[in-house]
C-alpha positions in Angstrom: -13.7 -4.3 33.8 -11.0 -6.0 31.8 -11.2 -5.4 28.0 -10.2 -8.1 25.6 -8.1 -6.9 22.6 -10.6 -8.4 20.1 -13.5 -6.5 21.5 -12.8 -3.6 19.1 -12.1 -4.4 15.5 -11.4 -2.1 12.6 -11.9 -3.0 8.9 -8.8 -3.3 6.8 -9.8 -0.2 4.8 -10.4 1.8 8.0 -14.0 2.6 7.1 -15.8 0.5 9.8 -15.4 -0.3 13.5 -17.2 -3.1 15.3 -17.4 -3.5 19.1 -18.2 -6.7 20.8 -19.5 -7.2 24.4 -18.2 -9.8 26.8 -21.0 -12.2 25.9 -19.8 -12.1 22.2 -22.7 -9.8 21.0 -21.8 -7.2 18.5 -23.0 -4.1 20.3 -21.6 -1.4 18.2 -20.9 -0.6 14.5 -19.6 2.7 13.2 -19.4 3.0 9.4 -18.1 6.1 7.7 -20.6 5.3 5.0 -23.7 4.0 6.7 -23.8 5.7 10.2 -23.7 4.1 13.6 -25.5 1.4 15.5 -25.3 1.0 19.3 -27.3 -2.1 20.3 -28.1 -3.9 23.5 -26.4 -7.3 24.0 -28.1 -10.5 22.7 -28.4 -11.6 26.3 -30.5 -8.4 27.1 -32.6 -8.8 24.0 -33.4 -12.4 24.9 -34.6 -11.1 28.2 -37.1 -8.8 26.4 -35.1 -5.5 25.9 -35.3 -3.7 22.6 -32.4 -3.8 20.2 -31.3 -0.2 19.5 -29.9 2.2 22.0 -28.7 4.7 19.4 -28.8 4.2 15.6 -28.4 6.5 12.6 -28.7 5.7 8.9 -26.7 8.5 7.2 -23.0 9.2 6.8 -21.6 10.4 10.1 -19.1 13.1 10.9 -16.5 13.7 13.5 -19.1 14.5 16.2 -20.9 11.2 15.6 -17.6 9.3 15.9 -16.9 11.0 19.3 -20.5 10.2 20.4 -20.0 6.5 19.3 -16.9 6.2 21.4 -18.6 7.8 24.4 -21.7 5.5 24.1 -19.5 2.4 24.0 -17.9 3.5 27.3 -21.2 4.6 28.8 -23.2 1.5 28.0 -20.6 -1.2 28.0 -17.5 0.1 29.7 -15.5 -0.5 26.5 -12.9 2.0 25.5 -12.8 2.8 21.8 -9.8 4.9 21.0 -10.9 8.0 19.1 -7.7 7.7 17.1 -8.7 4.4 15.5 -10.4 6.3 12.6 -9.5 9.5 10.9 -12.6 11.7 10.7 -12.5 15.2 9.3 -13.9 17.6 12.0 -17.1 19.4 11.0 
């Protein structure tokens, strides 16, 4: 699957990463402050699927960042470079 360069965006302050699917849905958000969200596409939700695939609501660590990158590849085939954010290993 071809990946568009704008599918993965990093905030200017380097605190948040957003990931967008091919249909334009935001399917992932990783925040150093608020945790991570991995959601189904809007297309899937309109077809009756639930929203969350994996969500947390607490500050994440390095292991959660690696998990987020892995989940984006697993569910959407989107490569998120683990080097995009600097996370202190646990």
